[in-house]
C-alpha positions as CSV (number, residue, x, y, z in Angstrom):
1,M,0.2,-0.5,0.1
2,H,1.3,3.5,-1.2
3,S,-0.3,6.0,1.2
4,A,2.9,8.7,1.6
5,A,2.1,12.1,0.0
6,E,3.1,15.7,0.2
7,S,-0.7,16.8,0.8
8,H,-1.4,20.6,1.6
9,V,-3.0,22.5,-1.1
10,D,-1.6,26.1,-0.1
11,R,2.2,24.4,0.8
12,S,2.4,23.2,-2.4
13,I,1.9,27.0,-4.1
14,D,5.1,27.8,-2.1
15,G,7.6,24.7,-2.7
16,P,6.0,22.5,-5.8
17,S,9.2,20.7,-6.0
18,A,8.5,18.4,-2.7
19,F,4.9,17.5,-4.3
20,I,6.7,16.6,-7.5
21,E,9.5,14.5,-5.6
22,T,7.3,12.9,-3.1
23,N,4.3,12.2,-5.1
24,I,5.3,12.1,-8.8
25,V,8.6,10.7,-8.2
26,G,8.0,8.8,-5.2
27,T,5.4,6.7,-6.8
28,Y,7.6,5.8,-10.2
29,T,10.2,4.7,-7.0
30,L,7.6,2.6,-5.2
31,L,6.1,1.1,-8.9
32,E,9.7,-0.1,-10.2
33,V,10.3,-1.5,-6.8
34,S,7.2,-3.2,-6.4
35,R,7.6,-4.4,-10.1
36,N,10.8,-5.9,-9.4
37,Y,9.4,-7.5,-6.3
38,W,6.3,-8.7,-8.2
39,N,8.1,-10.1,-11.0
40,S,10.4,-12.4,-8.8
41,L,7.6,-14.0,-6.9
42,N,6.4,-17.7,-7.9
43,E,2.7,-18.0,-9.9
44,E,1.1,-18.3,-6.7
45,R,2.3,-15.3,-5.0
46,K,1.9,-13.3,-8.0
47,A,-1.7,-14.1,-8.0
48,K,-2.1,-12.6,-4.2
49,F,0.0,-9.0,-4.9
50,R,-1.7,-5.7,-5.1
51,F,-0.2,-2.4,-5.2
52,H,-2.7,-0.2,-3.6
53,H,-1.8,3.6,-4.7
54,I,-3.9,5.8,-2.5
55,S,-5.0,9.2,-4.1
56,T,-7.5,11.9,-3.3
57,D,-10.8,12.9,-4.9
58,E,-8.9,16.5,-5.7
59,V,-7.8,15.1,-8.7
60,Y,-11.6,15.4,-10.5
61,G,-10.9,19.3,-10.1
62,D,-14.2,21.2,-7.6
63,L,-17.2,21.0,-6.7
64,E,-19.8,23.7,-8.4
65,C,-22.3,22.5,-6.0
66,S,-23.2,20.8,-2.8
67,E,-25.4,18.1,-4.7
68,E,-23.1,17.2,-7.1
69,L,-20.6,14.1,-6.7
70,F,-17.8,12.6,-8.2
71,T,-17.7,8.8,-9.2
72,E,-14.9,6.4,-10.9
73,Q,-16.3,8.2,-14.2
74,T,-15.6,11.7,-13.5
75,S,-12.3,13.3,-15.9
76,Y,-9.6,14.2,-14.2
77,A,-9.5,18.2,-13.8
78,P,-6.8,18.6,-11.4
79,S,-7.1,22.6,-9.6
80,S,-4.2,22.7,-7.6
81,L,-0.1,22.4,-7.6
82,Y,-1.3,19.3,-5.4
83,S,-4.0,17.8,-7.2
84,A,-2.0,17.9,-10.3
85,S,0.8,15.9,-8.7
86,K,-1.4,13.3,-7.1
87,A,-3.4,13.0,-10.7
88,C,0.6,12.3,-12.2
89,S,1.0,9.6,-9.7
90,D,-2.2,8.2,-10.5
91,H,-1.7,7.7,-14.1
92,L,1.8,6.7,-13.5
93,V,0.2,3.5,-11.4
94,R,-2.4,2.8,-14.1
95,A,0.6,3.3,-16.9
96,W,2.4,0.3,-14.7
97,W,-0.7,-2.5,-15.0
98,R,-1.4,-1.4,-18.5
99,I,2.5,-1.6,-19.9
100,Y,3.9,-4.1,-16.9
101,G,0.7,-6.4,-16.2
102,L,1.4,-4.8,-12.7
103,P,-1.5,-5.5,-10.5
104,T,-2.7,-2.3,-9.3
105,L,-5.9,-0.5,-7.5
106,V,-6.2,3.3,-7.0
107,S,-8.0,4.5,-4.1
108,N,-9.5,8.4,-4.8
109,C,-10.2,9.3,-0.6
110,S,-11.6,12.3,0.6
111,N,-9.5,12.4,4.1
112,N,-6.4,10.1,4.6
113,Y,-4.9,10.4,8.0
114,G,-1.1,9.4,8.9
115,P,2.2,10.1,10.9
116,Y,3.6,14.1,10.4
117,H,-0.4,15.4,9.8
118,F,-0.8,18.7,10.0
119,P,-3.4,19.7,12.9
120,E,-6.0,21.6,10.7
121,K,-6.6,18.6,8.5
122,L,-10.3,17.1,9.4
123,I,-8.8,14.1,10.7
124,S,-6.1,15.6,13.1
125,L,-8.1,18.5,14.2
126,M,-10.7,16.3,15.5
127,I,-8.3,14.3,17.4
128,L,-6.6,17.6,18.8
129,N,-10.3,19.1,19.8
130,A,-11.2,15.5,21.4
131,L,-7.8,15.2,23.6
132,D,-8.3,18.9,24.8
133,K,-12.4,18.1,25.3
134,K,-12.8,21.2,22.6
135,K,-15.8,21.6,20.4
136,M,-16.0,19.7,17.3
137,P,-16.0,21.9,14.2
138,V,-18.7,20.1,12.3
139,D,-22.1,21.6,10.7
140,V,-24.8,19.3,11.0
141,V,-26.5,20.1,7.3
142,Q,-30.5,18.7,7.1
């Protein structure tokens, strides 16, 4: 599973090179290492192998209104340097499947959580607020 990424949209504007290095070059590196490993496996183990790439829904662009939804058929339309780097990594993963036969999966999630997450991100913010017994910044839509 590949879930590592630079993920802060505002930081991608100030320093896009880190996003290109981590999200694009990092994905390429993991794909190559995985392909070499996969090629070394026997057929039974090859059949069980999957390269799972965790991406973002931001590769689909911006929603114009709250009734719209993204689906797997929605065209890519990244609208930030961050989402463009993730779209590129998604395309690399699909290319490794098509060209080399590497079994891949791509998940386009809305919110992920991991080590070193910035505290303003939704999941981090909720955890920190809960630990500090603060209000949860959630609007209820009816």
